[in-house]
C-alpha positions, 0 to 999 in steps of 0.5 A: 424542686432544689433551692440555693439559698445564699447567706443561709446561715444569716438572720433572714437566711435561717428563716428562708432556709426553714421555710423551704425545708418545711415546704419540701424543697431540697435546700443548698445554702451558704455560709461565710464564717461559722458552719451551721450544725448539721442534722437539718437536711440542708447541704451547707457550703462555705461561701464568702463573696466579699472581695478579699480586701475588705477583711483587711481594709477598715474605713477611717474614723469619722471626726466629730466637730 
């Protein structure tokens, strides 16, 4: 069986990738910024699901008091 793990390079995604590979699954996983190293039998695809404006917009600072 083939499985796609969106966010495979993240904290939870890395664990899911390992579990799926240990279970004999064919795994394709995505990453947003840094490509994980090869050699783990996973097909890695660059995918960033954030809207484009989120990378340039930051929330205003909250005022205390």
